[in-house]
C-alpha positions as CSV (number, residue, x, y, z in Angstrom):
1,M,104.3,14.5,135.7
2,F,101.8,17.3,136.3
3,A,103.4,18.1,139.7
4,R,106.8,18.5,138.0
5,I,105.3,20.9,135.4
6,V,103.6,23.0,138.2
7,A,106.9,23.0,140.2
8,A,108.9,24.1,137.2
9,A,106.4,26.8,136.4
10,A,106.5,28.0,140.0
11,M,110.3,28.2,139.9
12,L,110.2,30.2,136.6
13,M,107.7,32.6,138.1
14,V,110.1,33.2,141.1
15,A,113.2,33.5,138.9
16,T,111.6,35.8,136.2
17,P,111.5,39.4,137.2
18,V,108.1,41.0,137.0
19,W,107.8,44.4,135.4
20,A,105.7,46.7,137.4
21,E,104.0,50.0,136.5
22,D,106.0,51.7,139.2
23,E,109.2,50.7,137.4
24,E,108.0,52.3,134.2
25,Q,107.1,55.4,136.2
26,A,110.6,55.5,137.7
27,I,112.1,55.6,134.2
28,R,109.6,58.3,133.1
29,D,110.6,60.2,136.2
30,L,114.3,59.9,135.2
31,E,113.4,61.3,131.8
32,Q,111.6,64.2,133.4
33,K,114.6,64.9,135.6
34,F,116.7,64.9,132.4
35,A,114.3,67.4,130.7
36,E,114.5,69.7,133.8
37,A,118.3,69.5,133.9
38,F,118.5,70.1,130.2
39,K,116.4,73.3,130.4
40,A,118.5,74.5,133.3
41,K,121.7,73.6,131.4
42,D,122.8,71.7,134.5
43,I,125.4,69.3,133.2
44,D,126.0,67.7,136.6
45,A,122.3,66.9,137.0
46,I,122.2,65.5,133.5
47,L,125.2,63.3,134.0
48,A,123.9,62.0,137.4
49,L,121.3,60.1,135.4
50,Y,123.9,58.1,133.5
51,D,126.0,55.2,134.6
52,P,129.7,56.3,134.9
53,N,130.6,53.9,132.1
54,V,127.8,54.9,129.7
55,L,128.3,54.5,126.0
56,V,126.8,57.3,123.9
57,F,126.4,57.6,120.1
58,D,125.5,61.3,119.5
59,V,124.7,63.2,116.3
60,V,128.0,65.1,116.5
61,P,131.6,63.7,116.3
62,P,133.4,61.8,117.6
63,R,131.6,58.5,116.8
64,Q,131.1,57.7,120.4
65,F,131.6,58.9,124.0
66,L,132.6,56.4,126.5
67,G,132.0,57.4,130.1
68,T,130.5,60.4,131.7
69,A,133.8,62.4,131.6
70,A,133.9,62.2,127.8
71,Y,130.2,62.9,127.6
72,R,130.6,66.0,129.8
73,K,132.8,67.5,127.1
74,D,130.0,67.0,124.5
75,W,127.5,68.7,126.8
76,E,129.9,71.6,127.6
77,G,130.3,72.2,123.9
78,F,126.6,72.1,123.2
79,F,125.6,74.4,126.0
80,S,128.4,76.9,125.3
81,A,127.0,77.4,121.8
82,I,123.6,78.5,123.2
83,D,122.8,82.0,124.3
84,G,120.0,82.4,126.8
85,P,117.4,79.9,127.7
86,V,116.8,76.6,125.9
87,R,113.5,75.0,125.2
88,F,113.3,71.2,125.5
89,D,110.5,68.6,125.2
90,I,110.5,64.8,125.3
91,N,107.7,63.5,123.0
92,H,106.4,60.0,122.2
93,L,108.3,58.4,125.0
94,T,107.8,54.6,125.1
95,V,109.4,52.4,127.8
96,T,109.9,48.6,127.5
97,A,111.5,46.6,130.2
98,D,112.3,43.1,131.5
99,G,113.7,42.9,135.0
100,N,116.6,45.1,135.6
101,L,117.0,46.2,132.0
102,A,114.8,48.6,130.0
103,Y,114.9,50.7,126.9
104,G,113.0,53.9,126.0
105,T,112.5,55.7,122.7
106,S,111.5,59.3,122.2
107,I,111.6,62.3,119.9
108,Q,113.3,65.2,121.7
109,D,112.7,68.8,120.5
110,V,115.2,71.5,121.4
111,S,115.2,75.1,120.4
112,G,116.8,78.4,121.4
113,T,119.2,81.0,120.2
114,D,122.9,80.3,119.4
115,K,125.8,82.6,120.3
116,T,125.5,84.3,116.8
117,G,121.9,85.3,117.5
118,Q,120.4,82.7,115.2
119,N,117.4,80.8,116.3
120,F,117.6,77.1,116.0
121,H,115.1,74.2,116.3
122,M,115.8,70.5,115.9
123,A,114.2,67.2,116.7
124,V,116.3,64.1,117.4
125,R,115.5,60.5,117.8
126,V,116.7,59.0,121.1
127,T,117.0,55.5,122.3
128,D,118.1,55.0,125.9
129,V,119.0,51.7,127.6
130,Y,118.5,51.7,131.3
131,R,119.8,49.3,134.0
132,K,118.5,49.1,137.5
133,S,121.3,49.2,140.0
134,N,121.6,47.2,143.2
135,N,120.2,50.1,145.2
136,G,117.1,50.2,142.9
137,E,118.1,53.3,141.0
138,W,117.6,53.3,137.2
139,L,120.5,54.8,135.2
140,I,121.1,55.2,131.5
141,V,123.9,52.8,130.4
142,H,123.6,53.4,126.6
143,E,122.2,56.3,124.6
144,H,121.9,56.6,120.8
145,V,120.9,60.0,119.4
146,S,120.2,60.2,115.6
147,V,118.4,62.2,112.9
148,P,117.0,60.8,109.6
149,V,119.0,61.6,106.5
150,N,117.5,62.7,103.2
151,L,119.2,60.3,100.8
152,E,118.6,62.5,97.8
153,T,120.5,65.4,99.4
154,N,122.6,63.5,102.0
155,M,121.5,66.2,104.4
156,P,120.1,65.5,107.9
157,D,116.5,66.1,108.6
158,M,116.7,68.0,111.8
159,M,112.9,68.7,112.0
160,S,111.5,65.1,111.5
161,R,109.2,64.3,114.4
162,E,107.5,61.2,112.9
């Protein structure tokens, strides 16, 4: 009986993917590439980090963007409203994974000047789901961007960082 338990445990260890620190670092590197592409307003570099069939829930309508072609239009609209450089930081990034799937949460701060000359600053909550492809590359397969809402005023809290 003991031999069967040991054999079953050994099979589970082989079948269960092990999460390594280098996998977490690969995802953190992906997020760093995202930050660099964001600051450069490089939509192609941003979208290269997403699975072509990504599902995105953003803070702006429509309710969802399905695929990188649809998401490109969201980025084009966002960057076209910004005049000059944009500042962007990813804070409080946590990464949790199991095998070829992972998720990360963060607070992302963005600020700059819009086309009317007004300064803006906002913080959004982001949850990304990543999948490791057959070639070992991590890509974002789902993204959910949100802001808290003040229920007394029904207004978004664009500065909440906690």
